[in-house]
mmCIF file of the N, C-alpha and C atoms, coordinates in Angstrom:
data_MODEL
# 
_entry.id   MODEL 
# 
loop_
_atom_site.group_PDB 
_atom_site.id 
_atom_site.type_symbol 
_atom_site.label_atom_id 
_atom_site.label_alt_id 
_atom_site.label_comp_id 
_atom_site.label_asym_id 
_atom_site.label_entity_id 
_atom_site.label_seq_id 
_atom_site.pdbx_PDB_ins_code 
_atom_site.Cartn_x 
_atom_site.Cartn_y 
_atom_site.Cartn_z 
_atom_site.occupancy 
_atom_site.B_iso_or_equiv 
_atom_site.pdbx_formal_charge 
_atom_site.auth_seq_id 
_atom_site.auth_comp_id 
_atom_site.auth_asym_id 
_atom_site.auth_atom_id 
_atom_site.pdbx_PDB_model_num 
ATOM 1   N N  . MET A 1 1  ? 0.673  -0.980 -0.207 1.00 0.00 ? 1  MET A N  1 
ATOM 2   C CA . MET A 1 1  ? 0.099  -0.071 -0.072 1.00 0.00 ? 1  MET A CA 1 
ATOM 3   C C  . MET A 1 1  ? 0.906  0.699  0.161  1.00 0.00 ? 1  MET A C  1 
ATOM 4   N N  . PRO A 1 2  ? 0.094  2.005  -0.814 1.00 0.00 ? 2  PRO A N  1 
ATOM 5   C CA . PRO A 1 2  ? 1.299  3.706  -0.843 1.00 0.00 ? 2  PRO A CA 1 
ATOM 6   C C  . PRO A 1 2  ? 1.406  4.230  0.486  1.00 0.00 ? 2  PRO A C  1 
ATOM 7   N N  . TYR A 1 3  ? 2.331  4.890  0.871  1.00 0.00 ? 3  TYR A N  1 
ATOM 8   C CA . TYR A 1 3  ? 2.293  6.389  2.113  1.00 0.00 ? 3  TYR A CA 1 
ATOM 9   C C  . TYR A 1 3  ? 1.387  6.588  2.082  1.00 0.00 ? 3  TYR A C  1 
ATOM 10  N N  . LYS A 1 4  ? 0.869  7.294  3.495  1.00 0.00 ? 4  LYS A N  1 
ATOM 11  C CA . LYS A 1 4  ? 0.081  8.906  3.076  1.00 0.00 ? 4  LYS A CA 1 
ATOM 12  C C  . LYS A 1 4  ? 0.630  9.870  4.003  1.00 0.00 ? 4  LYS A C  1 
ATOM 13  N N  . ILE A 1 5  ? 0.460  10.747 4.249  1.00 0.00 ? 5  ILE A N  1 
ATOM 14  C CA . ILE A 1 5  ? 0.605  11.786 5.258  1.00 0.00 ? 5  ILE A CA 1 
ATOM 15  C C  . ILE A 1 5  ? -0.659 12.354 5.841  1.00 0.00 ? 5  ILE A C  1 
ATOM 16  N N  . GLN A 1 6  ? -0.170 12.082 7.309  1.00 0.00 ? 6  GLN A N  1 
ATOM 17  C CA . GLN A 1 6  ? -1.215 12.967 8.313  1.00 0.00 ? 6  GLN A CA 1 
ATOM 18  C C  . GLN A 1 6  ? -0.947 14.164 8.118  1.00 0.00 ? 6  GLN A C  1 
ATOM 19  N N  . GLU A 1 7  ? -1.626 14.525 7.973  1.00 0.00 ? 7  GLU A N  1 
ATOM 20  C CA . GLU A 1 7  ? -1.789 16.275 7.848  1.00 0.00 ? 7  GLU A CA 1 
ATOM 21  C C  . GLU A 1 7  ? -1.065 16.993 9.000  1.00 0.00 ? 7  GLU A C  1 
ATOM 22  N N  . ASP A 1 8  ? -2.400 16.540 10.211 1.00 0.00 ? 8  ASP A N  1 
ATOM 23  C CA . ASP A 1 8  ? -2.228 17.294 12.010 1.00 0.00 ? 8  ASP A CA 1 
ATOM 24  C C  . ASP A 1 8  ? -0.715 17.076 11.920 1.00 0.00 ? 8  ASP A C  1 
ATOM 25  N N  . LYS A 1 9  ? -0.108 15.932 11.808 1.00 0.00 ? 9  LYS A N  1 
ATOM 26  C CA . LYS A 1 9  ? 1.510  15.963 11.890 1.00 0.00 ? 9  LYS A CA 1 
ATOM 27  C C  . LYS A 1 9  ? 2.494  16.556 11.111 1.00 0.00 ? 9  LYS A C  1 
ATOM 28  N N  . CYS A 1 10 ? 2.298  16.620 9.882  1.00 0.00 ? 10 CYS A N  1 
ATOM 29  C CA . CYS A 1 10 ? 2.834  17.628 9.040  1.00 0.00 ? 10 CYS A CA 1 
ATOM 30  C C  . CYS A 1 10 ? 3.505  18.801 9.374  1.00 0.00 ? 10 CYS A C  1 
ATOM 31  N N  . THR A 1 11 ? 4.881  18.845 9.386  1.00 0.00 ? 11 THR A N  1 
ATOM 32  C CA . THR A 1 11 ? 4.620  20.375 9.389  1.00 0.00 ? 11 THR A CA 1 
ATOM 33  C C  . THR A 1 11 ? 5.622  20.982 8.424  1.00 0.00 ? 11 THR A C  1 
ATOM 34  N N  . SER A 1 12 ? 5.458  20.167 6.934  1.00 0.00 ? 12 SER A N  1 
ATOM 35  C CA . SER A 1 12 ? 6.020  21.284 5.848  1.00 0.00 ? 12 SER A CA 1 
ATOM 36  C C  . SER A 1 12 ? 7.554  21.206 5.521  1.00 0.00 ? 12 SER A C  1 
ATOM 37  N N  . CYS A 1 13 ? 8.207  20.539 6.385  1.00 0.00 ? 13 CYS A N  1 
ATOM 38  C CA . CYS A 1 13 ? 9.412  20.887 6.216  1.00 0.00 ? 13 CYS A CA 1 
ATOM 39  C C  . CYS A 1 13 ? 10.392 20.681 5.158  1.00 0.00 ? 13 CYS A C  1 
ATOM 40  N N  . GLY A 1 14 ? 9.816  19.248 4.293  1.00 0.00 ? 14 GLY A N  1 
ATOM 41  C CA . GLY A 1 14 ? 10.483 18.556 3.275  1.00 0.00 ? 14 GLY A CA 1 
ATOM 42  C C  . GLY A 1 14 ? 11.371 17.785 3.154  1.00 0.00 ? 14 GLY A C  1 
ATOM 43  N N  . THR A 1 15 ? 11.462 17.113 4.276  1.00 0.00 ? 15 THR A N  1 
ATOM 44  C CA . THR A 1 15 ? 13.051 16.051 4.328  1.00 0.00 ? 15 THR A CA 1 
ATOM 45  C C  . THR A 1 15 ? 12.056 14.777 3.468  1.00 0.00 ? 15 THR A C  1 
ATOM 46  N N  . CYS A 1 16 ? 11.025 14.581 3.484  1.00 0.00 ? 16 CYS A N  1 
ATOM 47  C CA . CYS A 1 16 ? 10.207 12.962 3.036  1.00 0.00 ? 16 CYS A CA 1 
ATOM 48  C C  . CYS A 1 16 ? 10.683 13.743 2.003  1.00 0.00 ? 16 CYS A C  1 
ATOM 49  N N  . ALA A 1 17 ? 10.457 14.470 1.478  1.00 0.00 ? 17 ALA A N  1 
ATOM 50  C CA . ALA A 1 17 ? 10.285 14.704 -0.159 1.00 0.00 ? 17 ALA A CA 1 
ATOM 51  C C  . ALA A 1 17 ? 11.356 14.627 -1.115 1.00 0.00 ? 17 ALA A C  1 
ATOM 52  N N  . GLU A 1 18 ? 13.031 15.114 0.121  1.00 0.00 ? 18 GLU A N  1 
ATOM 53  C CA . GLU A 1 18 ? 14.037 14.755 -0.540 1.00 0.00 ? 18 GLU A CA 1 
ATOM 54  C C  . GLU A 1 18 ? 14.754 13.637 -0.168 1.00 0.00 ? 18 GLU A C  1 
ATOM 55  N N  . GLN A 1 19 ? 13.689 12.549 0.377  1.00 0.00 ? 19 GLN A N  1 
ATOM 56  C CA . GLN A 1 19 ? 14.794 11.141 0.474  1.00 0.00 ? 19 GLN A CA 1 
ATOM 57  C C  . GLN A 1 19 ? 13.649 10.478 -0.737 1.00 0.00 ? 19 GLN A C  1 
ATOM 58  N N  . CYS A 1 20 ? 12.573 10.552 -1.020 1.00 0.00 ? 20 CYS A N  1 
ATOM 59  C CA . CYS A 1 20 ? 11.598 10.070 -1.921 1.00 0.00 ? 20 CYS A CA 1 
ATOM 60  C C  . CYS A 1 20 ? 12.665 9.328  -3.294 1.00 0.00 ? 20 CYS A C  1 
ATOM 61  N N  . PRO A 1 21 ? 12.687 8.082  -3.440 1.00 0.00 ? 21 PRO A N  1 
ATOM 62  C CA . PRO A 1 21 ? 13.536 7.700  -4.904 1.00 0.00 ? 21 PRO A CA 1 
ATOM 63  C C  . PRO A 1 21 ? 12.897 7.876  -5.802 1.00 0.00 ? 21 PRO A C  1 
ATOM 64  N N  . GLN A 1 22 ? 11.211 8.412  -5.886 1.00 0.00 ? 22 GLN A N  1 
ATOM 65  C CA . GLN A 1 22 ? 10.651 8.497  -6.914 1.00 0.00 ? 22 GLN A CA 1 
ATOM 66  C C  . GLN A 1 22 ? 9.964  9.409  -7.006 1.00 0.00 ? 22 GLN A C  1 
ATOM 67  N N  . GLY A 1 23 ? 10.041 10.387 -6.066 1.00 0.00 ? 23 GLY A N  1 
ATOM 68  C CA . GLY A 1 23 ? 9.286  11.742 -6.517 1.00 0.00 ? 23 GLY A CA 1 
ATOM 69  C C  . GLY A 1 23 ? 8.377  11.751 -5.997 1.00 0.00 ? 23 GLY A C  1 
ATOM 70  N N  . ALA A 1 24 ? 7.580  10.837 -5.044 1.00 0.00 ? 24 ALA A N  1 
ATOM 71  C CA . ALA A 1 24 ? 6.330  10.683 -5.484 1.00 0.00 ? 24 ALA A CA 1 
ATOM 72  C C  . ALA A 1 24 ? 5.811  11.542 -4.179 1.00 0.00 ? 24 ALA A C  1 
ATOM 73  N N  . VAL A 1 25 ? 6.893  12.488 -3.128 1.00 0.00 ? 25 VAL A N  1 
ATOM 74  C CA . VAL A 1 25 ? 5.884  13.545 -2.301 1.00 0.00 ? 25 VAL A CA 1 
ATOM 75  C C  . VAL A 1 25 ? 6.445  14.798 -2.606 1.00 0.00 ? 25 VAL A C  1 
ATOM 76  N N  . LYS A 1 26 ? 4.912  15.651 -2.645 1.00 0.00 ? 26 LYS A N  1 
ATOM 77  C CA . LYS A 1 26 ? 4.853  17.314 -3.344 1.00 0.00 ? 26 LYS A CA 1 
ATOM 78  C C  . LYS A 1 26 ? 4.293  17.913 -2.298 1.00 0.00 ? 26 LYS A C  1 
ATOM 79  N N  . PRO A 1 27 ? 4.342  19.289 -1.988 1.00 0.00 ? 27 PRO A N  1 
ATOM 80  C CA . PRO A 1 27 ? 4.327  19.852 -1.378 1.00 0.00 ? 27 PRO A CA 1 
ATOM 81  C C  . PRO A 1 27 ? 3.092  20.372 -1.310 1.00 0.00 ? 27 PRO A C  1 
ATOM 82  N N  . GLY A 1 28 ? 1.629  20.789 -0.367 1.00 0.00 ? 28 GLY A N  1 
ATOM 83  C CA . GLY A 1 28 ? 0.466  21.144 -0.598 1.00 0.00 ? 28 GLY A CA 1 
ATOM 84  C C  . GLY A 1 28 ? 0.192  22.199 -0.448 1.00 0.00 ? 28 GLY A C  1 
ATOM 85  N N  . PRO A 1 29 ? -1.138 22.863 -0.023 1.00 0.00 ? 29 PRO A N  1 
ATOM 86  C CA . PRO A 1 29 ? -1.414 23.876 0.515  1.00 0.00 ? 29 PRO A CA 1 
ATOM 87  C C  . PRO A 1 29 ? -0.977 24.233 1.640  1.00 0.00 ? 29 PRO A C  1 
ATOM 88  N N  . THR A 1 30 ? -1.475 23.252 2.883  1.00 0.00 ? 30 THR A N  1 
ATOM 89  C CA . THR A 1 30 ? -1.313 22.975 3.593  1.00 0.00 ? 30 THR A CA 1 
ATOM 90  C C  . THR A 1 30 ? -0.467 21.721 4.437  1.00 0.00 ? 30 THR A C  1 
ATOM 91  N N  . ALA A 1 31 ? -0.363 20.641 3.924  1.00 0.00 ? 31 ALA A N  1 
ATOM 92  C CA . ALA A 1 31 ? 0.765  20.087 4.265  1.00 0.00 ? 31 ALA A CA 1 
ATOM 93  C C  . ALA A 1 31 ? 1.115  18.908 2.849  1.00 0.00 ? 31 ALA A C  1 
ATOM 94  N N  . TYR A 1 32 ? 2.368  18.119 3.116  1.00 0.00 ? 32 TYR A N  1 
ATOM 95  C CA . TYR A 1 32 ? 2.860  17.298 1.407  1.00 0.00 ? 32 TYR A CA 1 
ATOM 96  C C  . TYR A 1 32 ? 2.268  16.232 1.160  1.00 0.00 ? 32 TYR A C  1 
ATOM 97  N N  . SER A 1 33 ? 2.078  15.551 0.492  1.00 0.00 ? 33 SER A N  1 
ATOM 98  C CA . SER A 1 33 ? 1.602  14.727 0.265  1.00 0.00 ? 33 SER A CA 1 
ATOM 99  C C  . SER A 1 33 ? 1.608  13.421 -0.613 1.00 0.00 ? 33 SER A C  1 
ATOM 100 N N  . ILE A 1 34 ? 1.575  12.644 -1.110 1.00 0.00 ? 34 ILE A N  1 
ATOM 101 C CA . ILE A 1 34 ? 2.179  11.125 -1.914 1.00 0.00 ? 34 ILE A CA 1 
ATOM 102 C C  . ILE A 1 34 ? 1.157  10.578 -2.703 1.00 0.00 ? 34 ILE A C  1 
ATOM 103 N N  . SER A 1 35 ? 1.689  11.084 -4.069 1.00 0.00 ? 35 SER A N  1 
ATOM 104 C CA . SER A 1 35 ? 1.236  10.402 -4.995 1.00 0.00 ? 35 SER A CA 1 
ATOM 105 C C  . SER A 1 35 ? 1.191  8.221  -4.821 1.00 0.00 ? 35 SER A C  1 
ATOM 106 N N  . ALA A 1 36 ? -0.053 7.964  -4.879 1.00 0.00 ? 36 ALA A N  1 
ATOM 107 C CA . ALA A 1 36 ? -0.411 6.826  -4.692 1.00 0.00 ? 36 ALA A CA 1 
ATOM 108 C C  . ALA A 1 36 ? 0.404  5.769  -6.248 1.00 0.00 ? 36 ALA A C  1 
ATOM 109 N N  . ASP A 1 37 ? 0.182  6.387  -7.066 1.00 0.00 ? 37 ASP A N  1 
ATOM 110 C CA . ASP A 1 37 ? 0.755  5.656  -8.615 1.00 0.00 ? 37 ASP A CA 1 
ATOM 111 C C  . ASP A 1 37 ? 2.338  6.088  -8.405 1.00 0.00 ? 37 ASP A C  1 
ATOM 112 N N  . LEU A 1 38 ? 3.220  6.790  -7.644 1.00 0.00 ? 38 LEU A N  1 
ATOM 113 C CA . LEU A 1 38 ? 4.463  6.978  -7.885 1.00 0.00 ? 38 LEU A CA 1 
ATOM 114 C C  . LEU A 1 38 ? 5.043  6.306  -6.360 1.00 0.00 ? 38 LEU A C  1 
ATOM 115 N N  . CYS A 1 39 ? 4.647  6.556  -5.700 1.00 0.00 ? 39 CYS A N  1 
ATOM 116 C CA . CYS A 1 39 ? 4.722  5.288  -4.287 1.00 0.00 ? 39 CYS A CA 1 
ATOM 117 C C  . CYS A 1 39 ? 5.335  3.929  -4.652 1.00 0.00 ? 39 CYS A C  1 
ATOM 118 N N  . ILE A 1 40 ? 6.033  3.881  -4.127 1.00 0.00 ? 40 ILE A N  1 
ATOM 119 C CA . ILE A 1 40 ? 6.745  2.340  -4.459 1.00 0.00 ? 40 ILE A CA 1 
ATOM 120 C C  . ILE A 1 40 ? 6.629  1.380  -2.585 1.00 0.00 ? 40 ILE A C  1 
ATOM 121 N N  . ASP A 1 41 ? 6.188  2.410  -1.767 1.00 0.00 ? 41 ASP A N  1 
ATOM 122 C CA . ASP A 1 41 ? 6.261  1.392  -0.553 1.00 0.00 ? 41 ASP A CA 1 
ATOM 123 C C  . ASP A 1 41 ? 7.593  1.141  -0.072 1.00 0.00 ? 41 ASP A C  1 
ATOM 124 N N  . CYS A 1 42 ? 8.619  2.075  -0.514 1.00 0.00 ? 42 CYS A N  1 
ATOM 125 C CA . CYS A 1 42 ? 9.875  1.475  0.208  1.00 0.00 ? 42 CYS A CA 1 
ATOM 126 C C  . CYS A 1 42 ? 9.875  2.305  1.959  1.00 0.00 ? 42 CYS A C  1 
ATOM 127 N N  . GLY A 1 43 ? 9.375  3.006  2.265  1.00 0.00 ? 43 GLY A N  1 
ATOM 128 C CA . GLY A 1 43 ? 9.232  3.839  3.763  1.00 0.00 ? 43 GLY A CA 1 
ATOM 129 C C  . GLY A 1 43 ? 10.548 4.520  4.172  1.00 0.00 ? 43 GLY A C  1 
ATOM 130 N N  . ALA A 1 44 ? 11.056 5.326  3.106  1.00 0.00 ? 44 ALA A N  1 
ATOM 131 C CA . ALA A 1 44 ? 11.607 6.225  3.264  1.00 0.00 ? 44 ALA A CA 1 
ATOM 132 C C  . ALA A 1 44 ? 11.389 7.491  3.136  1.00 0.00 ? 44 ALA A C  1 
ATOM 133 N N  . CYS A 1 45 ? 10.443 7.658  3.406  1.00 0.00 ? 45 CYS A N  1 
ATOM 134 C CA . CYS A 1 45 ? 9.451  8.932  3.521  1.00 0.00 ? 45 CYS A CA 1 
ATOM 135 C C  . CYS A 1 45 ? 9.773  9.275  5.379  1.00 0.00 ? 45 CYS A C  1 
ATOM 136 N N  . GLU A 1 46 ? 8.681  7.607  5.624  1.00 0.00 ? 46 GLU A N  1 
ATOM 137 C CA . GLU A 1 46 ? 8.648  7.442  6.997  1.00 0.00 ? 46 GLU A CA 1 
ATOM 138 C C  . GLU A 1 46 ? 9.852  7.635  8.000  1.00 0.00 ? 46 GLU A C  1 
ATOM 139 N N  . ALA A 1 47 ? 10.798 7.129  7.482  1.00 0.00 ? 47 ALA A N  1 
ATOM 140 C CA . ALA A 1 47 ? 12.799 7.187  8.136  1.00 0.00 ? 47 ALA A CA 1 
ATOM 141 C C  . ALA A 1 47 ? 12.928 8.545  8.247  1.00 0.00 ? 47 ALA A C  1 
ATOM 142 N N  . ALA A 1 48 ? 12.604 9.217  7.204  1.00 0.00 ? 48 ALA A N  1 
ATOM 143 C CA . ALA A 1 48 ? 13.316 10.512 7.306  1.00 0.00 ? 48 ALA A CA 1 
ATOM 144 C C  . ALA A 1 48 ? 12.711 11.029 8.469  1.00 0.00 ? 48 ALA A C  1 
ATOM 145 N N  . CYS A 1 49 ? 11.338 11.344 8.150  1.00 0.00 ? 49 CYS A N  1 
ATOM 146 C CA . CYS A 1 49 ? 10.229 12.696 8.311  1.00 0.00 ? 49 CYS A CA 1 
ATOM 147 C C  . CYS A 1 49 ? 10.646 12.347 10.388 1.00 0.00 ? 49 CYS A C  1 
ATOM 148 N N  . PRO A 1 50 ? 11.109 13.997 11.297 1.00 0.00 ? 50 PRO A N  1 
ATOM 149 C CA . PRO A 1 50 ? 11.144 14.401 12.208 1.00 0.00 ? 50 PRO A CA 1 
ATOM 150 C C  . PRO A 1 50 ? 10.096 13.980 12.975 1.00 0.00 ? 50 PRO A C  1 
ATOM 151 N N  . SER A 1 51 ? 8.725  14.506 11.872 1.00 0.00 ? 51 SER A N  1 
ATOM 152 C CA . SER A 1 51 ? 7.485  14.049 13.344 1.00 0.00 ? 51 SER A CA 1 
ATOM 153 C C  . SER A 1 51 ? 6.485  13.498 12.983 1.00 0.00 ? 51 SER A C  1 
ATOM 154 N N  . GLY A 1 52 ? 7.105  12.029 12.441 1.00 0.00 ? 52 GLY A N  1 
ATOM 155 C CA . GLY A 1 52 ? 6.232  11.106 11.978 1.00 0.00 ? 52 GLY A CA 1 
ATOM 156 C C  . GLY A 1 52 ? 4.804  11.118 11.057 1.00 0.00 ? 52 GLY A C  1 
ATOM 157 N N  . ALA A 1 53 ? 4.931  11.913 10.137 1.00 0.00 ? 53 ALA A N  1 
ATOM 158 C CA . ALA A 1 53 ? 3.896  11.859 9.690  1.00 0.00 ? 53 ALA A CA 1 
ATOM 159 C C  . ALA A 1 53 ? 3.485  10.959 8.429  1.00 0.00 ? 53 ALA A C  1 
ATOM 160 N N  . PRO A 1 54 ? 4.503  10.438 8.282  1.00 0.00 ? 54 PRO A N  1 
ATOM 161 C CA . PRO A 1 54 ? 4.411  9.449  6.599  1.00 0.00 ? 54 PRO A CA 1 
ATOM 162 C C  . PRO A 1 54 ? 4.277  8.113  7.148  1.00 0.00 ? 54 PRO A C  1 
ATOM 163 N N  . VAL A 1 55 ? 2.779  7.650  7.072  1.00 0.00 ? 55 VAL A N  1 
ATOM 164 C CA . VAL A 1 55 ? 2.633  6.410  7.521  1.00 0.00 ? 55 VAL A CA 1 
ATOM 165 C C  . VAL A 1 55 ? 1.972  5.895  6.581  1.00 0.00 ? 55 VAL A C  1 
ATOM 166 N N  . PRO A 1 56 ? 1.843  3.959  6.767  1.00 0.00 ? 56 PRO A N  1 
ATOM 167 C CA . PRO A 1 56 ? 1.568  3.327  5.518  1.00 0.00 ? 56 PRO A CA 1 
ATOM 168 C C  . PRO A 1 56 ? 0.230  3.597  4.942  1.00 0.00 ? 56 PRO A C  1 
ATOM 169 N N  . GLY A 1 57 ? -0.316 3.225  4.200  1.00 0.00 ? 57 GLY A N  1 
ATOM 170 C CA . GLY A 1 57 ? -1.411 3.840  3.759  1.00 0.00 ? 57 GLY A CA 1 
ATOM 171 C C  . GLY A 1 57 ? -2.507 1.907  4.343  1.00 0.00 ? 57 GLY A C  1 
ATOM 172 N N  . SER A 1 58 ? -4.052 2.566  4.207  1.00 0.00 ? 58 SER A N  1 
ATOM 173 C CA . SER A 1 58 ? -4.509 1.506  4.473  1.00 0.00 ? 58 SER A CA 1 
ATOM 174 C C  . SER A 1 58 ? -5.949 1.168  3.793  1.00 0.00 ? 58 SER A C  1 
# 
């Protein structure tokens, strides 16, 4: 399952986007988001995020 961003935890620091090998993480108006079409479920965003915003999708 592709990862998703918990908007209430996202601080828009961009660390997750920098670590995504697919370029699936993009800034949004209030928080970053992850493209389900590009996400390969590698977990790089989750490991890099200091606030724990990215989580495996359900």
